[in-house]
N, C-alpha and C positions, 0 to 999 in steps of 0.2 A: 644838240640830244645825243646822249651817249646810245653808241651802238652795241645792239645785244649780240651775243657770239653763243649761238648754239650748238656745242658738240655733241655729236650724237653717235655714241660708242656701238659700233658693229660688234654684232655677236663672232666671237672666233668659231670658227668650225673646226673641229680636229679630225685631221686625214688620219683615220685607222690605218690606212694602209704603208704609212709611214713607219719607216722600221721593220717592214714585215720580212725584207732582204735579209737582215741582219738575223732577226729572231732564224728563219728558214736556214740561214747559213749555219747558225748554232745548233739547231737540231740535228741538220747533218751529220755536224762534226762529233755532236755527241754519240749519234747512233754509230759513226766508223770507230770512236775512240772502243765502244762497250765492245764492237764487234771484235777489235785487235784484242784485246783484254781478254775476250773469251776465247779467242784463238790462241794467244798466247798460254792462257789456261790447258786448253785441249793438248797442245805440245808438250806441257810440262806433265802432264797426266801420261800421256804415251810415253817418255820418256823414262817415267817413272816406273811404270809397268813392264816396257819392253826390258829395262833394267833388271827386274825381279824374274822375268822369264829366262833371260841370259844367266844370271845368279843360280836359275834351279836348276836349268841343263847342265850346268858345270857340276853342283853337287851331286846330281842325280847320277851324270857320269862317273863321277869316283864311286858311287855306290854301286852300280852296276860291275865294277872292275872287279869288284872283291867279294860278288855271289857266287854260287853253288852252280847255279845253272841259269840258262834263259829264262826258266819259267820264275824262278827265285828273283831275277834281276828285273823281270817285268814288274810283278809284285812290288819289290822295295823302290824302284824308281817312280810309279806311282806315288807311293806313299810319302818318298821325300819331296816329291813337286809338290806335293798336297800341301805339306806344312812349310816349304821354303816359300810359298808364294800366298803373301797376307792381302795383299792389297783390294780394297772392294770395288775397283775398279776392274778386277779380272776374274772372270767364272768360266765354267766349261773346261777345267783343265784335263787335258787328255795326254797321255805319253806312250812311248813305243820303245822297244829295243830289238834291234836287228842286225844277223850279221852282217858285217861288211868286209870289202876287201878280200874276197875269194875267200872268207873263212865260213865254214860250214857247221862246226863241232865245239862244243864249250873245251876249252883246253887253255892252258897259261899262255897268252901272247896272241890268241886270237881275238880278232876285231869287232867291235860293237858300235852301232851307231844308234845314239840315244837321242831323242826326240821329244823336246815338251811343247805342246801348243796349248793356246787358251785362246778367249774371245777378251776384246779390250773395251773398255766402254768410255768414253771421255765427254767432256762436257762441249759441244758445238754447236754454231747458228744453225738455224735452221735452212742458210741458204747456203751452207759450205760444201762444196765439192773440189775438195783441192787435189791436186794430182801430185803424189809425195815423190814418185821416182817414176823418171823417163820408162815408159811402155810397160810400168806397173800397171794391175787392175784396179788395185788400191784406190778409192777414190775418197775415201772420208778417211777419218782419224781412226775412229772405233772400227773392229773387224778381229778378224782371226789372225795370229800371229805366231809365230813357230821358230824355235830355234834347235840347232841339232850340233851335236857334238862325236868327235870319232875317238872311242878309248880302246884299251885294248886289256883282256883279262889278265890280272897280277897273278892271281894262284887259283888254288881249287878251293879248300877249304880252311887253310892256316891262316893265323893270325900274321900281321905283317908288323917286324921288328925284333929287336935282339934281347929286350926287356920288357918286363911286364907294362912299365911307363911308355915306352915308345909304340908296342902293340895296343895299348888303351888309345891313346894318342889317334895314331893310324886308324882304328876302328870306329871311333866316335866322329872323326870327320869325314868318312868315308861312307856313315851313316846319317848325314843329315847335319851336324854342327860345326859350324863356323870352327876356326883357330882358335878364336878367342871364348868360345861357349865351351869347347871341349875343355880349355885349358881351366876355366872357372870348374866344371865338372870334377877334374882331376885333382885341383886344390883339397876340394871337399873329400873325394875319396881318400885323398894324401892322409886327411886330416882324422878321418874314422877309420882306416885301416891299412893303411901304409901301403895302397895299391895290392893289398894280399885278398885274393879271393877265398882265401881259408883261414882267414884271421876270423876267431872266436872272441867275442866280448870277455874280457876279464883273463883273455889266453892268448893274444894277438902276437906275443913274442915268444911263446912258447909252441917252437916246431914241432915237438913231438906230440904234443898234447892235440896241437891241430889237425896233423895227419892222422893221428888215432880217429879224431872224432870223424873225420872225412869218411874212414874206411869203415866204421858203426853206422852212418847215415846211408853210404853207398849199399852195403849190405844186406841193410834193411833191419840190423839190431836195434837200430833209434829209428822208430816207426814215424811214419808222417805224422801222425795224432802227436806222439812227442815232439818232434822237431817244429810243429808250427807254434806249441803251447809252453816253449823254455820261455818267451818273454826277455831276450838277450839279444843283443846285436850279430849278427854272420853275415860276413862276405864283404864284397868291395864297399857297398854302401852301408854295412853294417844294419840290414833289413831286421826289424826287428819284431812289429806286429805281426796277428796270426794272419790276416789277409796277404799280407804282403810277401811273409816266408812261406805261406802255404800256396802262393801264386810262383814264387821261385824254385819249390819242390817239384810243383806239376811241370812247369816249363823244361825244367833239366831231366825229367821222367821222360817226356816227350821227345827230348833231343837225345835221350840215351846216352848222358855224359853223364858227370862224377856233378856232386853238388859243390864241389869246388873247381870246376872248370871254369877257367877266364872267360873263354868264347862263349858260353852258354850265358854265364853271369852278364856279361855285356849286353848278348841279346837281350836277355831279359831287362837288363836297366832300361834301352833304347825302347822297348814297348811297353814299360811302365809309364815311361816319360810319355810318350804319345799318346796313351790311352786315358791315364789317372792324373796326370801333370801337364796338362796341355798348354798350361798356361807359361809353365817355366821351360818346357818344348819350344815354343814359340820364341822365347828370348835366347835359348842356347843355340839356335838355327838360324838367327838373324842378326844377333848383336856384335858389334864390332868393341867391345870394351868386358875387358877380362873381369874388370871390377864389379859390372853390373851381373856378368855371369857368375861369378863366386856367390856374390851377395844371395841372389834368388834360388840358389841351389840350397844353400844355408838356410836360407829363412822359408822357403816355399817347397824344400824337397827332404832335406836331410830332419830339418829341425829341431836341432838339439836343444837339451836344455837350458846350456848356454849360448847364447847368441847375441853376447855384448861384442862392443865397439872391438876389444882385443881380439875375441875370436874371428871377426869378419876381418881384421887386417892380417891374421896369422895365416887365415886359408886363400887370401889374395894373395899373399906373398908366395904360397905354396903354387899356386896358379899361374903366375907371373916367371916361376923359375921355370916349371913347365911349359909355358908359351916360348917362351925366349929360348928354351933348348929345342924344343921341335918346329916351330914355326918358321 
């Protein structure tokens, strides 16, 4: 008689605890990797922010050195720092200018201490408490950072340089533009006026006409109303519209200078950029590309009728010439 074999299949129990160690390990590793990535990101943000503060204090220091008084330097340094620092991770920008090295009065050779400070914000894990330097009270990446530089007053109130080109380059770079930004602006000014603050559209090469025109404006023979309504280019940037010519006229009058004064026109040009053409100013004060500076001035500041590729190339060639000569 055959023997029956009954196989009873046992129910296999799943051990849910099996592999939980591996899962826990992976979770810990994932958290650590995320933490490291966040910390690296924080350090990169900090590095970029402090680099901007360092560049800002350097530019602000050059600007302070050519001002005419301590009060003027304090105002100018704040303006320059605010335009030089563009990071969204930086806020609360503050500046100071004080005499240093025993200097007590504003005169050529006097030493100044220029300081730029700001709050830097970075992305950090909630458990971050890192000591960045031995003995430092700074325990997190975010916080207040300050950079200082010592400069000396270069002159009283004169432009620096032997030629219009050198004076313009020095003025623009000490008032907030990078060398590339200044060169880009100058390439356009060369195309517009030949760097001649007395240039009158249609008569730029007639020195006698231009000087007579300046004398008539300065004396009041040509009134403000007549000056602003002429609808032709004048000066370094060949200012043409009523609003821009009127603002230039008023600035020169407040400065008690001639309408063709180079320094007065440079002051107005920088002021106009910082207020009415802030996008252009932001590029000129930060760029390291002569071409980018030249193109944005052409298209967004001067905006002549002809903005073709040929015009771009010509103005860039002028800009590159100035950059190679003075940088």
